[in-house]
C-alpha positions as CSV (number, residue, x, y, z in Angstrom):
1,M,26.6,-94.0,78.9
2,L,24.8,-91.4,80.3
3,W,25.0,-89.2,76.8
4,S,22.6,-90.9,75.4
5,S,19.7,-90.3,78.3
6,I,19.0,-86.9,76.6
7,V,16.2,-87.3,74.2
8,G,15.8,-84.7,70.8
9,Q,18.9,-82.6,70.9
10,K,21.3,-84.8,68.9
11,D,23.2,-82.5,67.5
12,T,23.7,-80.0,70.6
13,I,25.0,-83.3,72.4
14,D,27.3,-84.5,69.5
15,K,28.8,-81.0,69.8
16,I,29.1,-81.0,73.6
17,Y,30.8,-84.0,73.9
18,R,33.4,-83.9,71.1
19,T,34.4,-80.4,72.8
20,L,34.9,-82.3,76.0
21,Q,36.8,-85.3,74.8
22,S,39.2,-83.0,73.1
23,G,40.0,-81.0,76.5
24,E,40.1,-77.8,75.2
25,G,35.9,-77.1,76.8
26,S,35.2,-73.4,78.0
27,H,35.9,-72.7,82.0
28,A,32.0,-71.4,81.5
29,W,29.3,-72.9,79.5
30,L,25.5,-71.1,79.0
31,L,22.6,-74.2,78.7
32,A,20.0,-72.4,77.1
33,G,16.2,-72.9,76.0
34,P,12.5,-73.7,76.6
35,R,12.1,-75.3,80.1
36,G,12.0,-79.1,79.9
37,V,14.0,-80.2,76.8
38,G,17.3,-81.5,78.7
39,K,19.6,-78.4,79.9
40,H,19.5,-79.2,83.3
41,T,20.1,-83.0,82.4
42,T,22.9,-81.8,80.4
43,A,24.9,-80.1,83.0
44,K,24.6,-83.2,85.2
45,V,25.8,-85.3,82.3
46,M,28.4,-82.6,81.8
47,A,29.6,-82.9,85.4
48,A,29.5,-87.0,85.3
49,A,31.8,-86.7,82.0
50,L,34.3,-84.3,83.7
51,N,34.8,-86.3,86.9
52,C,34.5,-89.8,84.5
53,E,37.7,-92.1,83.4
54,E,35.8,-93.0,80.6
55,G,33.7,-89.8,79.6
56,G,30.4,-90.4,81.4
57,C,30.0,-93.8,81.8
58,G,27.3,-94.2,83.9
59,Q,27.8,-96.9,85.6
60,C,31.1,-95.7,87.6
61,L,30.5,-94.3,91.5
62,S,31.4,-90.8,90.4
63,C,29.1,-90.3,87.8
64,R,26.3,-92.5,90.1
65,K,27.2,-89.4,93.1
66,V,26.6,-86.6,90.0
67,I,23.5,-88.0,88.9
68,R,22.3,-88.0,92.3
69,E,23.6,-84.8,93.1
70,I,25.7,-86.1,96.4
71,H,29.2,-85.5,94.7
72,P,31.5,-83.6,97.0
73,D,33.0,-81.6,93.1
74,V,30.0,-80.4,92.1
75,L,27.8,-78.1,93.9
76,F,24.0,-77.3,92.6
77,I,22.7,-73.9,93.2
78,E,19.1,-73.0,92.6
79,P,16.5,-70.0,93.6
80,E,15.7,-70.2,97.1
81,G,12.4,-69.1,96.7
82,N,12.1,-66.8,93.6
83,F,15.4,-65.9,93.3
84,I,19.4,-66.5,93.6
85,V,20.5,-64.1,96.0
86,I,24.0,-62.8,96.7
87,E,24.2,-64.9,99.7
88,Q,24.2,-68.2,97.8
89,I,27.2,-67.0,95.2
90,E,29.0,-65.0,98.2
91,Q,30.6,-68.9,99.1
92,L,31.7,-69.4,95.0
93,P,35.3,-67.2,95.5
94,T,36.5,-69.8,98.7
95,Y,34.7,-72.5,97.1
96,V,36.8,-72.8,93.7
97,L,40.1,-72.5,95.7
98,L,39.4,-75.7,97.6
99,N,41.2,-78.7,97.0
100,N,38.8,-80.9,95.5
101,F,37.4,-83.7,97.6
102,E,37.6,-86.8,95.1
103,G,37.0,-85.8,91.4
104,K,39.2,-84.1,88.8
105,T,37.0,-81.3,88.0
106,K,35.1,-79.1,90.3
107,V,31.7,-78.4,88.9
108,I,29.4,-75.5,89.6
109,I,25.8,-75.7,88.2
110,I,23.6,-72.4,88.4
111,D,20.1,-73.5,87.5
112,D,17.6,-71.0,86.4
113,A,20.7,-68.5,86.5
114,D,17.9,-65.4,84.5
115,R,16.7,-65.9,88.6
116,L,20.3,-64.2,89.9
117,T,19.7,-60.7,91.6
118,P,22.1,-58.0,90.0
119,E,24.0,-58.5,93.4
120,A,24.3,-61.9,92.8
121,S,24.8,-61.5,89.1
122,N,27.8,-59.4,89.5
123,K,29.6,-61.3,91.7
124,L,29.7,-64.4,89.6
125,L,30.7,-62.2,87.2
126,K,34.0,-61.7,88.9
127,T,34.1,-64.9,90.0
128,L,33.6,-66.1,85.9
129,E,36.3,-63.8,85.0
130,E,39.2,-65.9,86.5
131,P,38.5,-69.2,88.0
132,P,41.1,-72.1,88.6
133,P,41.8,-74.4,85.8
134,D,40.0,-77.2,87.4
135,V,36.9,-75.4,87.7
136,V,34.0,-75.1,85.1
137,F,30.9,-73.1,85.6
138,I,27.2,-74.4,83.6
139,L,24.7,-71.8,83.6
140,V,21.1,-73.3,82.5
141,T,18.4,-70.6,81.4
142,S,14.8,-71.0,80.1
143,N,15.2,-67.3,80.0
144,L,18.3,-65.9,77.9
145,E,17.4,-62.5,77.8
146,A,16.8,-62.0,81.4
147,V,21.3,-63.3,81.9
148,L,23.4,-60.3,81.9
149,E,24.9,-59.4,78.7
150,T,28.4,-59.4,80.7
151,I,27.6,-62.9,82.1
152,I,27.1,-64.1,78.7
153,S,29.8,-63.3,76.9
154,R,31.8,-65.1,79.5
155,C,30.1,-68.1,78.8
156,S,30.1,-70.5,75.9
157,L,26.6,-70.7,74.8
158,V,24.9,-73.1,73.7
159,K,21.0,-73.2,72.6
160,F,18.7,-76.1,73.0
161,K,15.7,-76.1,70.6
162,P,12.2,-77.7,71.2
163,I,11.8,-81.1,70.9
164,P,9.1,-82.0,68.0
165,L,5.7,-83.4,69.9
166,L,6.0,-86.6,67.8
167,E,9.3,-87.0,68.9
168,V,8.0,-86.7,72.2
169,I,5.1,-89.1,71.4
170,G,7.5,-92.0,69.9
171,F,9.9,-91.7,73.0
172,L,6.6,-92.2,75.6
173,M,5.7,-95.3,73.7
174,N,8.7,-96.9,73.4
175,K,10.0,-95.8,77.3
176,Y,7.1,-96.4,78.8
177,N,4.9,-98.8,76.9
178,L,1.9,-96.7,76.6
179,S,-1.0,-96.1,73.8
180,Y,-0.4,-94.0,70.9
181,D,-3.6,-92.1,72.4
182,E,-2.0,-92.1,76.0
183,A,1.7,-91.1,74.9
184,S,-0.3,-88.1,72.4
185,L,-2.2,-86.9,75.8
186,A,0.7,-87.0,77.9
187,A,2.6,-85.2,75.6
188,K,0.2,-82.2,74.5
189,L,-0.9,-81.8,78.4
190,S,2.9,-81.0,78.8
191,R,3.3,-78.5,75.5
192,G,6.0,-80.7,74.2
193,I,7.9,-80.6,77.3
194,L,9.5,-84.2,78.0
195,E,10.5,-83.7,81.5
196,S,7.0,-82.8,82.3
197,A,5.3,-85.2,79.9
198,I,7.2,-88.2,81.5
199,S,5.9,-86.7,85.0
200,F,2.5,-87.2,84.1
201,A,3.0,-90.4,82.3
202,S,4.7,-92.4,85.4
203,S,2.5,-90.9,87.8
204,P,-1.3,-91.9,88.7
205,A,-1.9,-89.2,91.0
206,K,-0.9,-86.4,88.6
207,K,-3.4,-88.4,86.4
208,E,-6.5,-88.2,88.9
209,R,-5.5,-84.7,89.4
210,R,-6.2,-84.1,85.9
211,S,-9.6,-86.1,86.4
212,T,-10.6,-84.1,89.6
213,V,-9.4,-80.3,87.9
214,L,-11.6,-80.6,84.5
215,Q,-14.6,-82.2,86.2
216,T,-14.0,-79.4,88.6
217,I,-14.2,-76.5,85.9
218,Q,-17.2,-78.3,84.1
219,E,-19.1,-78.1,87.3
220,I,-17.8,-74.0,88.0
221,D,-20.7,-72.1,86.1
222,R,-23.3,-74.0,88.1
223,M,-21.7,-73.3,91.9
224,D,-22.3,-70.7,94.4
225,L,-19.3,-68.3,95.3
226,A,-19.2,-70.0,98.7
227,S,-18.1,-73.3,96.8
228,L,-14.9,-71.7,95.6
229,S,-13.0,-71.4,98.6
230,F,-13.6,-75.1,99.3
231,I,-12.4,-75.7,95.4
232,A,-9.5,-73.9,95.7
233,E,-8.8,-75.7,98.9
234,N,-9.1,-79.5,97.5
235,L,-7.0,-78.6,93.9
236,I,-4.5,-77.5,96.5
237,E,-4.8,-81.2,98.0
238,E,-4.6,-82.9,94.5
239,I,-1.1,-80.3,93.6
240,K,0.5,-82.3,96.9
241,K,-0.6,-85.3,96.4
242,P,2.2,-86.4,93.8
243,L,4.8,-85.3,96.4
244,D,4.0,-88.3,98.7
245,E,4.8,-90.4,95.5
246,L,8.1,-88.4,95.6
247,K,8.8,-88.7,98.9
248,L,8.3,-92.6,98.8
249,R,11.3,-92.6,96.1
250,H,13.3,-90.4,98.3
251,K,13.0,-93.1,101.2
252,G,14.0,-96.0,98.8
253,E,17.2,-93.7,97.4
254,L,17.9,-93.4,101.0
255,Q,17.9,-97.0,101.4
256,D,20.2,-97.9,98.3
257,L,22.6,-95.7,99.4
258,K,23.0,-97.4,102.3
259,E,23.3,-100.6,100.9
260,Q,25.6,-98.7,98.6
261,Y,27.8,-97.8,101.7
262,G,27.7,-101.4,103.3
263,L,26.3,-99.1,106.6
264,K,23.7,-98.8,108.8
265,D,23.7,-94.9,107.7
266,I,25.5,-92.8,104.9
267,P,28.5,-90.6,105.3
268,A,27.1,-87.1,107.1
269,H,28.3,-85.1,104.4
270,V,26.8,-87.4,102.3
271,R,23.1,-87.4,104.0
272,K,23.4,-83.7,103.9
273,R,23.7,-83.4,100.3
274,L,21.2,-85.9,99.5
275,E,18.7,-84.0,102.2
276,Q,19.2,-80.7,100.2
277,R,18.8,-82.2,96.6
278,Q,15.9,-83.8,98.2
279,K,14.4,-80.6,99.7
280,R,14.8,-79.0,95.9
281,E,13.3,-81.6,94.6
282,L,10.2,-81.3,96.4
283,S,9.7,-77.7,96.6
284,R,10.3,-77.9,92.6
285,E,7.7,-80.4,92.4
286,E,5.1,-78.5,94.3
287,H,5.7,-75.6,92.4
288,Q,5.4,-76.6,89.2
289,G,2.3,-79.1,90.3
290,F,0.3,-75.4,90.3
291,E,1.8,-74.6,87.1
292,E,0.2,-78.2,85.6
293,V,-2.9,-77.4,87.4
294,L,-2.8,-74.1,85.4
295,N,-2.1,-75.8,82.1
296,I,-5.0,-78.4,82.4
297,L,-7.3,-75.5,82.9
298,I,-5.5,-73.8,79.9
299,S,-6.1,-77.0,77.9
300,W,-9.8,-77.4,78.4
301,F,-10.6,-73.6,77.7
302,R,-7.9,-73.6,75.0
303,D,-10.0,-76.8,73.2
304,I,-13.1,-74.5,73.9
305,I,-12.0,-71.7,71.1
306,L,-9.7,-74.2,68.9
307,L,-13.2,-76.2,68.7
308,K,-15.5,-73.0,68.1
309,E,-13.5,-71.7,65.3
310,T,-11.9,-74.4,63.3
311,D,-14.5,-77.3,63.9
312,R,-12.3,-79.4,63.9
313,E,-11.9,-82.1,66.5
314,D,-8.0,-83.7,65.7
315,L,-6.2,-80.1,67.2
316,L,-8.2,-80.8,70.4
317,T,-5.8,-82.2,73.4
318,N,-8.2,-83.5,75.8
319,Q,-9.3,-85.9,72.9
320,D,-11.3,-88.3,75.9
321,L,-13.4,-85.3,76.1
322,I,-14.5,-83.8,72.9
323,L,-18.3,-84.5,73.9
324,A,-17.3,-82.3,77.2
325,V,-15.5,-79.7,74.5
326,K,-18.6,-79.6,72.5
327,E,-21.3,-79.0,75.1
328,F,-19.5,-76.2,76.5
329,A,-18.3,-74.7,73.2
330,D,-22.1,-74.5,72.6
331,L,-23.1,-72.3,75.9
332,F,-20.1,-70.1,76.1
333,A,-19.0,-67.2,73.1
334,S,-15.5,-67.2,72.2
335,E,-15.0,-64.0,74.1
336,D,-16.0,-65.1,77.1
337,V,-14.0,-68.2,77.1
338,F,-10.3,-66.0,76.3
339,R,-11.3,-63.8,79.3
340,C,-11.0,-67.3,81.3
341,L,-8.4,-68.0,79.2
342,Q,-6.8,-64.4,79.9
343,A,-7.2,-64.9,83.8
344,I,-5.5,-67.9,83.8
345,E,-2.3,-66.3,82.5
346,E,-2.1,-64.0,84.7
347,T,-2.3,-66.4,87.8
348,K,0.2,-68.3,85.7
349,Q,2.6,-64.7,85.6
350,S,2.2,-64.6,89.6
351,L,4.2,-68.0,90.3
352,R,7.0,-65.8,89.8
353,F,6.4,-64.2,93.4
354,N,5.9,-65.6,96.5
355,V,1.9,-65.8,96.1
356,N,-0.2,-67.8,98.2
357,M,-1.6,-70.3,96.1
358,Q,-4.9,-70.6,97.5
359,L,-5.6,-67.6,97.2
360,A,-4.6,-67.2,94.0
361,L,-6.6,-70.0,93.1
362,E,-9.5,-68.6,94.7
363,T,-9.3,-65.2,93.0
364,M,-9.1,-67.0,89.3
365,L,-11.8,-69.4,89.8
366,L,-13.9,-66.1,90.9
367,K,-13.0,-64.6,87.9
368,I,-13.7,-67.4,85.7
369,H,-16.8,-67.8,87.9
370,E,-18.3,-64.8,87.0
371,I,-17.1,-64.5,83.3
372,I,-19.2,-68.2,82.3
373,S,-22.1,-68.4,85.3
374,I,-25.2,-68.6,83.2
375,P,-28.7,-69.1,84.4
376,E,-30.2,-72.3,84.9
377,D,-32.6,-72.6,82.2
378,A,-30.1,-71.4,79.6
379,Y,-29.2,-75.6,80.0
380,F,-33.0,-76.1,78.9
381,R,-33.1,-74.0,76.2
382,G,-34.0,-74.9,73.1
């Protein structure tokens, strides 16, 4: 069953499952909680269950189509750029009235519902008020406070909790055959976000990226200003490397579908759905890659602060770099390290807008360089 693929949310998932099985489920759900705790996966499993004779078996053609996001009766909507705009919502009143192509229930999944523009929110509100009986809306958000109260009031609200760090570590060890140290590093770098931890643990490119980012930040205080632009460009290349891994998986997925249909090519409408989903995944991966680079930097400066303030090595994220952390903790004042963290957080906040990634990185690196640059002879003072 697909339900077993959702980790760390047993009570929440049991409640949703029982409600759907009873046939008394809401016409609109709102799944809210921290990023990466299984909300999007749950939305897809719910859509599969609503169109599966066995409540989400994971094996039938309908379930496989939903999970691959190519089912003709399951519509996925997410931000185009930074927001979900009214043009994306205007289609819904007509779409919900269309006859189902092959499923029992038409499902509309709206990811990042907190990023609906006011106009899009109002348009959605009208559709939520009186949907046809065979239509279910599933909204997903990591920022419940930013969702209109009137939308919340028309949905069955389900809150997801953060997954305990030890549970993430245990899952990675069992599922991916990692050592405790490997699983712990992946879990801590992802701040307990299971989706990100899995992505790091299973991607050689992301492990290489971490090494490059940490090597760069350890040398930045001795770099000249002219090098910063080059360094930012290299970091952008590191962000894009995992996209090649994703493109290879996409290519394999296309071949699998061709074999599934027993054709030289797959039907046009299935290809279109597949291409739309793959485009969303590539865009999401690049955006998350930028954020992951920033999280690596945050883990480095946070470790320096923790060591300076507590002198406890067991609290550090980068356990494989304890000696380097100690060296930097001796060189820099806590105030300067906090200022570096602030510069990174400001860059992270800029992700909500259409920023130029390389320019944002250059600006951040320049600030960090100005904060922690020290005279060369400081390394030789006794």
